[in-house]
C-alpha positions, 0 to 999 in steps of 0.5 A: 500500500502506498503512503498516499493511500494509507494516509487517505485510508486513515483519514477515511477511517477517522471521518467515519469514527467522527460521524459515528460519534456524532450520531451519524448526522447527514450532510456533514461529510465535508466537515467530518472529512476536514476534521479527520484530515486535520487530526491525521495530519497533526498526528503525522507531524508529531515527532517520532510517529513516522519512525519504525517501532515508534508507536503502533496504530492503537497508540496513534488512534488513541492520541487522535481520539484524545484530541477529538474529545478535547476539540468536542469539549471546546466546541460544547463550551461555546 
């Protein structure tokens, strides 16, 4: 699998998780994709995540989920 395809698959998976977490609303695909893209990009930019043996998918996903929870909490406080 190419890096580009893997990256896009991670975005797609995260967007789906966001959609599920928000109760499967219709018409918010673009918003979910953009949020997932930003979260995956942020995770990819963190030092050490691209090195072999640094962190597995579960740890990366947990970090993304933690950021998503913080982002949702911030939106809820507005």
